[in-house]
Legacy VTK file of the C-alpha trace (Angstrom):
# vtk DataFile Version 3.0
C-alpha trace
ASCII
DATASET POLYDATA
POINTS 303 float
129.681 115.408 130.711
127.574 117.492 128.341
124.771 119.497 129.936
122.655 118.711 126.865
121.914 115.351 128.459
119.512 117.062 130.849
118.094 119.527 128.337
114.473 118.894 127.342
114.106 115.985 129.755
111.165 115.388 132.067
113.550 115.314 135.037
114.528 118.954 134.354
110.998 120.203 133.698
108.864 122.461 135.844
106.341 119.623 135.891
108.764 117.262 137.625
109.816 119.959 140.080
106.167 120.689 140.865
105.827 117.254 142.451
108.303 118.281 145.165
110.007 114.890 145.197
113.668 113.931 145.400
115.486 111.142 143.622
117.476 109.005 146.053
120.795 107.942 144.528
122.593 105.082 146.303
126.296 105.329 145.450
128.212 102.152 146.334
131.898 102.709 145.729
131.511 106.462 146.031
135.090 107.685 145.558
135.234 111.041 143.726
131.524 111.652 144.368
128.665 112.122 141.950
129.351 111.248 138.338
127.465 110.938 135.107
124.064 112.621 134.882
123.702 112.956 138.640
126.137 115.834 138.917
124.086 117.742 136.319
120.818 117.674 138.235
119.432 120.826 139.790
120.107 121.095 143.496
117.128 120.107 145.524
115.892 117.141 143.480
118.513 114.568 144.477
119.596 113.075 147.770
122.584 110.746 148.033
123.338 107.782 150.259
126.935 106.732 149.653
129.348 104.055 150.843
133.115 104.433 150.759
135.385 102.143 152.841
138.547 104.208 152.393
138.800 106.715 155.247
140.601 109.382 153.230
138.088 109.281 150.380
135.178 109.206 152.811
136.375 112.409 154.487
136.678 114.128 151.093
133.118 113.170 150.214
131.699 114.411 153.507
133.475 117.748 153.046
132.401 118.111 149.399
128.778 117.002 149.863
127.741 118.060 153.386
124.035 117.567 152.647
124.496 113.941 151.587
124.748 110.856 153.792
127.946 108.815 153.553
129.015 105.700 155.435
132.670 104.864 156.011
132.090 101.128 155.647
132.192 98.459 153.004
129.094 96.572 151.921
128.870 92.788 151.932
126.298 90.020 152.303
126.483 90.138 156.114
128.156 92.096 158.926
131.873 91.305 158.976
135.381 92.740 158.845
137.307 92.227 155.629
140.622 93.043 154.046
140.533 96.011 151.681
143.298 95.944 149.066
144.557 99.422 148.198
146.239 99.397 144.798
149.172 101.566 143.794
146.985 103.443 141.319
144.601 104.556 144.040
147.081 104.969 146.865
149.238 107.422 144.912
146.604 109.039 142.677
143.691 109.948 144.973
141.459 107.117 143.762
141.273 108.445 140.214
141.390 104.902 138.831
139.213 103.059 141.346
140.948 99.675 141.242
141.011 98.950 144.995
138.566 96.500 146.508
137.701 93.535 148.706
139.408 91.011 146.433
143.183 90.908 145.863
144.423 91.380 142.294
145.033 88.066 140.533
148.715 88.590 139.776
149.240 85.541 137.491
146.251 86.589 135.397
147.292 90.231 135.289
150.824 89.299 134.224
149.359 88.007 130.950
148.153 91.520 130.146
149.921 94.768 129.542
149.159 98.426 130.066
149.333 100.894 132.924
145.887 99.978 134.210
147.154 96.472 134.969
150.549 97.442 136.354
148.858 99.811 138.758
146.722 97.073 140.279
149.631 95.902 142.428
148.670 96.066 146.114
150.286 98.908 148.043
148.524 98.445 151.370
145.990 96.139 153.045
143.615 97.594 155.619
140.795 96.091 157.666
137.365 97.609 157.041
134.016 97.015 158.755
131.260 95.797 156.444
127.512 95.400 156.659
124.609 94.343 154.450
122.806 97.088 152.545
119.471 95.861 153.914
120.758 96.356 157.455
121.929 99.912 156.789
118.795 100.955 154.923
116.657 99.455 157.656
117.516 102.546 159.700
116.832 104.929 156.806
113.257 105.789 155.795
114.321 106.703 152.240
114.238 103.938 149.616
116.800 104.335 146.800
115.490 105.013 143.302
118.815 104.269 141.613
121.647 102.045 142.836
125.149 102.295 141.370
127.788 99.681 142.237
131.432 99.970 141.255
133.364 97.899 143.779
135.857 95.823 141.777
134.160 92.483 142.201
132.163 92.787 145.434
128.885 93.310 143.556
127.651 89.737 143.980
128.088 89.732 147.758
126.570 93.218 148.000
123.545 92.065 145.998
123.100 89.121 148.360
122.955 91.618 151.212
120.364 93.711 149.346
117.767 90.976 148.891
115.102 92.876 150.816
115.617 96.136 148.933
115.685 94.578 145.476
112.985 91.947 145.989
110.456 94.258 147.608
111.209 97.481 145.704
112.140 98.503 142.173
115.195 100.775 142.079
117.074 100.888 138.792
120.469 99.216 139.221
123.702 99.729 137.316
126.783 97.748 138.247
130.201 96.784 136.992
131.079 93.111 137.049
133.634 90.724 135.582
133.689 87.745 133.243
137.408 87.204 133.874
139.080 86.754 137.245
141.291 89.853 137.214
140.738 89.745 140.978
141.380 86.461 142.783
138.244 84.365 143.429
135.927 87.169 142.282
132.362 86.008 141.454
131.847 86.376 137.712
129.075 87.939 135.650
126.919 84.812 135.287
126.375 84.649 139.056
125.405 88.318 139.177
122.957 87.868 136.297
121.329 84.836 137.910
120.806 86.697 141.185
119.331 89.760 139.492
116.922 87.509 137.592
115.914 85.924 140.894
115.156 89.407 142.244
112.825 90.089 139.328
115.072 92.296 137.194
115.539 92.502 133.435
118.853 93.406 131.816
118.228 96.462 129.632
121.697 97.433 128.460
125.320 96.350 128.614
128.543 98.229 127.983
132.169 97.197 128.032
133.807 98.397 131.225
137.248 96.849 130.701
138.972 95.364 127.658
142.112 93.235 127.835
145.005 92.323 125.550
147.646 89.623 125.813
151.234 90.793 125.855
153.099 90.175 122.574
156.775 90.526 121.724
155.924 92.775 118.786
153.045 95.136 118.149
150.088 93.513 116.384
146.724 94.802 115.195
143.950 93.240 117.280
140.797 93.936 119.251
140.446 93.632 123.007
138.570 90.820 124.684
135.808 91.805 127.066
136.828 91.352 130.695
134.499 93.686 132.573
130.925 94.730 131.883
128.578 97.496 132.958
125.039 96.153 133.380
121.880 98.296 133.503
118.907 96.614 135.187
115.236 97.578 135.404
112.552 95.763 137.376
110.355 93.524 135.221
107.067 95.196 134.365
104.889 92.519 135.970
106.660 93.091 139.305
106.305 96.873 139.494
102.994 96.820 141.339
104.722 97.560 144.656
105.749 101.057 143.538
104.152 104.225 144.889
103.091 107.020 142.551
106.168 109.054 143.527
108.508 106.125 142.894
106.971 105.522 139.487
107.273 109.188 138.503
110.960 109.111 139.429
111.536 105.873 137.536
109.921 107.355 134.427
112.223 110.376 134.710
115.400 108.322 135.187
114.638 105.957 132.316
114.297 108.899 129.939
117.695 110.273 131.000
119.319 106.986 129.947
117.479 106.893 126.622
114.561 104.574 127.374
111.867 107.160 126.670
109.677 104.533 125.016
109.524 102.582 128.270
108.838 105.788 130.201
105.822 106.338 127.935
104.740 102.711 128.328
104.821 102.928 132.130
102.961 106.229 132.234
100.235 104.792 129.981
99.858 101.287 131.368
100.887 101.115 135.014
97.778 102.493 136.701
99.515 103.856 139.785
99.564 107.541 138.831
96.191 109.270 138.538
94.995 109.863 134.976
95.392 113.644 135.051
99.010 113.451 136.218
99.810 110.641 133.785
98.434 112.727 130.907
100.696 115.656 131.821
103.741 113.384 132.002
102.903 111.780 128.663
102.525 115.179 127.035
105.971 116.150 128.348
107.571 112.929 127.120
106.011 113.156 123.665
107.083 116.794 123.332
110.642 115.891 124.367
110.668 113.048 121.870
110.350 115.419 118.917
113.906 116.675 119.488
116.081 114.404 117.365
119.351 115.919 118.587
119.026 114.987 122.228
121.817 113.294 124.109
121.439 110.502 126.626
123.514 109.403 129.569
125.652 106.343 128.945
125.129 103.486 131.360
128.876 103.574 132.031
129.904 107.082 133.034
LINES 1 304
303 0 1 2 3 4 5 6 7 8 9 10 11 12 13 14 15 16 17 18 19 20 21 22 23 24 25 26 27 28 29 30 31 32 33 34 35 36 37 38 39 40 41 42 43 44 45 46 47 48 49 50 51 52 53 54 55 56 57 58 59 60 61 62 63 64 65 66 67 68 69 70 71 72 73 74 75 76 77 78 79 80 81 82 83 84 85 86 87 88 89 90 91 92 93 94 95 96 97 98 99 100 101 102 103 104 105 106 107 108 109 110 111 112 113 114 115 116 117 118 119 120 121 122 123 124 125 126 127 128 129 130 131 132 133 134 135 136 137 138 139 140 141 142 143 144 145 146 147 148 149 150 151 152 153 154 155 156 157 158 159 160 161 162 163 164 165 166 167 168 169 170 171 172 173 174 175 176 177 178 179 180 181 182 183 184 185 186 187 188 189 190 191 192 193 194 195 196 197 198 199 200 201 202 203 204 205 206 207 208 209 210 211 212 213 214 215 216 217 218 219 220 221 222 223 224 225 226 227 228 229 230 231 232 233 234 235 236 237 238 239 240 241 242 243 244 245 246 247 248 249 250 251 252 253 254 255 256 257 258 259 260 261 262 263 264 265 266 267 268 269 270 271 272 273 274 275 276 277 278 279 280 281 282 283 284 285 286 287 288 289 290 291 292 293 294 295 296 297 298 299 300 301 302
């Protein structure tokens, strides 16, 4: 990822660093570690809470990021033990594809498609993994996430059910991958995820295609893919942001700018009277100055 994404952003400024605050990144489905803009941040302004059910991947993460907190469990709506389906892609390629999960691949559906990404979804091994609700785990952690990333091959709906306390009573930005086609057997589809996020007081700000699919044909044909998986970027609705502290709001303003929503960063700094006027004025000056650079890059919501 291009370092220009962080150039001339509030999050990289001396002003942001002067607040002495850290962004808490909650990484659910943490194989391979920090991605996207998070790996470009200066050390000292980010702390990570990660969840990775695969033992091998968990041990890699702990060794690579000794200052972060990782849990070798799966997340679900309640404490339980579940099957974890390791696909051939992940089992033989060090999780570079990330197609393993709590739901088994839907073989009849997959057989209608072609391409290596589908062939590699065949199950190589099934293991039992302990699971818990995110609210239960965070109940023992004094740090509230500022950004939650979920990439769990269909478990997002159940994980969200287990995060009701976090998402109803706080305002972390949430990005998640979900499905509108049952590539995994019995996986909850995107409409259920959207309904739950609306119930929690969130607004969908951006979508991106995570997975496209084609039907197998006897001969090559020109066509476009149908959308099977989506990346959704959620922000708490403005009228429900009153529960935020000044530090949480400053971090939200910084994160929104990284993903291109500088206008909303400005709006929050001007209108949400949580930050004192002097601090808000400094932040606004930084955002307006940054906004004069027409060549800036922004992080994609799917990274």
